[in-house]
C-alpha angles and dihedrals in degrees: 000000000000120000126204089242089058092053092048090058094060107108100232110167123222112256121190120234090250092053091047089052091052091050092048090051090051092051090049090049090053092048095047100042120099093194115091093203091054092048091052093048094050092042092053091049091050091046092053090047091054090048089055091051088059092047097249115164121211093270094050091046092051092049090055093045091051091050092057101032094107095049113107111253122222093218097081 
């Protein structure tokens, strides 16, 4: 059971329409590319951008990346 109050507590940052468009284009670029290196480069750029939206500094970002480094990635 999910209550409205639970949903309101999720820390979803505001993202402008322009920023949303850029992110959508990056996701499409990842989806459409046949080159693994390109996919990884764009994915990492998108990932860092999302981290910035949540106010992560470099140390916080690196902690999270290290925590998930052994998880199989869908890009390859």
